[in-house]
C-alpha positions in Angstrom: 312.6 95.6 118.5 309.6 94.1 120.3 306.9 92.0 118.7 303.3 93.1 119.1 302.0 89.9 120.7 301.9 90.1 124.5 303.3 87.4 126.7 301.2 87.2 129.9 303.0 87.0 133.3 303.3 83.3 134.4 300.8 82.5 137.1 303.5 81.4 139.5 305.1 84.8 139.5 303.8 87.4 141.9 303.8 90.8 140.2 304.5 92.4 143.6 307.7 90.4 143.9 309.3 91.1 140.6 312.6 93.1 140.3 312.3 96.6 139.0 315.7 96.6 137.4 317.4 93.5 135.9 321.0 93.6 134.8 322.5 90.8 132.6 326.0 89.6 131.7 325.3 88.0 128.3 328.0 85.3 128.4 328.5 82.3 126.1 327.8 83.6 122.6 331.1 82.3 121.2 330.8 78.9 122.9 327.2 78.5 121.7 328.4 79.1 118.1 331.3 76.7 118.4 329.1 73.9 119.7 326.7 74.5 116.7 329.6 74.4 114.3 329.2 78.1 113.4 331.8 80.9 113.5 331.8 82.9 116.7 330.0 85.9 115.1 326.9 83.7 114.6 326.7 83.5 118.4 326.7 87.2 118.7 323.8 87.5 116.1 321.8 85.0 118.1 322.7 86.7 121.3 321.2 89.9 119.9 317.9 88.1 119.2 317.9 86.8 122.8 318.3 90.3 124.1 315.3 91.4 122.1 313.2 88.5 123.5 314.3 89.4 127.1 313.4 93.0 126.5 310.0 91.9 125.3 309.5 89.9 128.5 310.4 92.9 130.6 307.9 95.1 128.8 305.1 92.6 128.9 305.8 91.7 132.6 306.2 95.3 133.6 309.8 95.1 134.7 310.8 98.8 134.1 314.6 98.6 133.5 316.9 96.1 131.8 320.7 96.8 131.6 322.8 94.7 129.2 326.6 94.3 129.3 327.2 94.6 125.6 330.9 95.4 125.4 333.4 95.8 128.3 336.6 97.8 128.4 338.4 94.4 128.5 336.7 93.2 125.3 339.1 95.2 123.1 341.6 92.4 123.8 339.5 90.0 121.7 340.6 89.2 118.1 340.3 92.3 115.9 337.9 90.6 113.5 335.5 89.8 116.3 335.6 93.3 117.8 335.0 94.9 114.4 332.0 92.6 113.8 330.6 93.5 117.2 330.9 97.2 116.6 329.3 96.8 113.1 326.5 94.6 114.5 325.9 97.2 117.2 325.6 100.0 114.7 323.4 98.1 112.3 321.0 97.1 115.1 320.6 100.7 116.2 319.8 101.8 112.7 317.4 98.9 112.0 315.5 98.8 115.3 315.1 102.5 116.2 311.7 103.0 114.5 310.2 99.9 116.2 311.7 100.8 119.5 309.9 104.1 119.3 306.6 102.5 118.3 306.9 100.1 121.3 307.8 102.9 123.8 311.3 101.6 124.5 313.7 104.1 126.0 317.3 103.3 125.2 320.4 104.8 126.9 324.0 104.0 127.1 326.7 103.9 129.9 330.4 103.6 129.4 333.3 105.5 127.8 331.5 106.2 124.5 334.2 108.6 123.3 336.4 105.6 122.5 333.8 104.2 120.0 333.9 104.9 116.2 332.4 108.3 115.3 329.7 106.6 113.2 328.6 104.4 116.1 328.6 107.4 118.4 326.3 109.2 116.1 323.9 106.3 116.1 324.0 106.1 119.9 323.2 109.8 120.2 320.4 109.5 117.6 318.8 106.6 119.4 319.2 108.2 122.8 317.5 111.4 121.8 314.8 109.8 119.7 313.6 107.5 122.5 314.3 109.8 125.5 310.5 110.4 126.3 309.5 106.7 125.9 308.2 105.0 129.0 307.2 101.4 128.3 310.6 99.9 129.2 314.1 101.2 129.6 317.0 99.4 127.9 320.3 100.6 129.2 323.3 99.3 127.2 326.8 99.1 128.8 329.2 99.8 125.9 332.9 100.1 126.4 332.0 99.9 130.1 334.2 99.0 133.1 333.1 99.6 136.6 336.6 100.4 138.0 337.1 103.0 135.3 333.6 104.4 136.1 334.5 104.8 139.8 337.9 106.4 138.9 336.1 109.0 136.7 333.6 109.6 139.5 336.4 110.2 142.0 338.2 112.6 139.6 335.0 114.6 139.2 334.6 114.8 143.0 338.3 115.8 143.4 337.8 118.6 140.9 334.8 119.9 142.9 336.9 119.8 146.1 339.8 121.6 144.4 337.5 124.3 143.1 336.0 124.8 146.6 332.6 123.6 145.5 332.6 120.6 147.8 334.1 120.0 151.3 335.8 116.6 151.8 333.6 116.0 154.8 330.5 116.3 152.5 331.6 113.3 150.3 329.0 110.6 150.9 327.7 107.5 149.1 325.0 109.7 147.5 327.6 112.2 146.3 329.7 109.5 144.7 326.6 107.8 143.2 325.6 111.0 141.5 328.9 111.0 139.6 328.4 107.5 138.1 327.0 106.8 134.7 323.9 105.4 136.4 323.3 108.5 138.5 319.6 108.8 137.7 318.8 105.0 137.6 317.9 102.8 140.6 320.4 100.1 141.4 319.7 96.6 139.9 317.5 94.3 142.0 318.7 91.2 140.1 321.8 90.4 138.2 321.9 87.4 135.8 325.0 85.9 134.4 324.8 83.0 131.9 327.2 80.3 130.7 328.2 78.9 134.1 330.7 81.6 134.9 330.3 83.0 138.5 332.2 86.2 138.5 331.2 89.9 138.0 333.7 90.9 135.4 334.0 94.5 136.4 330.3 95.1 135.9 328.3 97.6 138.0 330.4 96.9 141.1 329.2 99.9 143.1 325.6 99.5 142.0 325.2 95.8 142.9 326.1 96.1 146.6 322.7 94.6 147.5 321.7 93.1 144.2 320.5 89.4 144.1 322.9 87.4 142.0 321.7 84.5 139.7 324.1 82.3 137.8 323.1 79.7 135.3 324.9 77.2 133.0 322.6 78.2 130.1 324.6 79.9 127.3 323.2 83.3 126.5 321.8 82.5 123.1 319.7 79.8 124.8 318.5 82.0 127.6 314.9 82.1 126.5 311.6 83.2 128.2 311.5 79.9 130.2 315.0 80.5 131.5 314.1 84.1 132.5 311.0 82.8 134.2 313.1 80.4 136.3 315.5 83.3 137.3 312.5 85.4 138.4 311.1 82.5 140.4 314.4 82.1 142.2 314.5 85.9 142.8 311.0 85.7 144.3 312.3 83.3 147.0 315.1 85.6 148.2 314.7 87.4 151.5 316.2 90.8 150.8 317.0 92.2 154.2 319.7 94.8 153.1 321.8 94.1 156.2 318.9 94.2 158.6 317.6 91.4 160.9 313.9 90.5 160.7 312.5 90.1 164.2 309.9 87.4 164.8 306.4 88.5 165.4 
């Protein structure tokens, strides 16, 4: 999954000002392929390579967590041929890359309604999750068949069951209680969210988790989002003043 050669942190990036968790919306694969005169599936192949390179940067630059929006609940509406290809590509990548991910210390986990995926893909997901559970170099979290509204509905249903069973009083429902019922219950919220291809919407992605996340939008199509583009995103992040609703008083 990750090449052996290390990429040093650019000198204009302060290691103390890097995000600890980066989330990405990998948009523009199809448009990239069309502009190159290729079928759309070629864009998804190249997009997978881009994700590998970004994961390499996160590992080398000591950014602990990367979350990638691989397939949304809305993506089922795409042409059947494209959906089938994405699922096959997903499964093949998990089979092909698992040994190298283990060697490089990559922990991989998944969020979303995984029960709706093909049984063979579910088996590969379970295998990859278990095999890499103890790895600590970098955490790749993949959002597959993920939708944030659906996630929050499921969380509310779980809380309602606890209330109905007498295990939880309604007055005890807090942000923390709801957060504990989300797919990301044990993961810190993203510090930076990147969306490529010029689109400036969130597309039902991590809506609860990004309440105070810095947003970065770029016209670059995902397959072209290379190390240099990531570098620029991190430079911009380093300029942000993250006050979390507070007012900084002058000295």
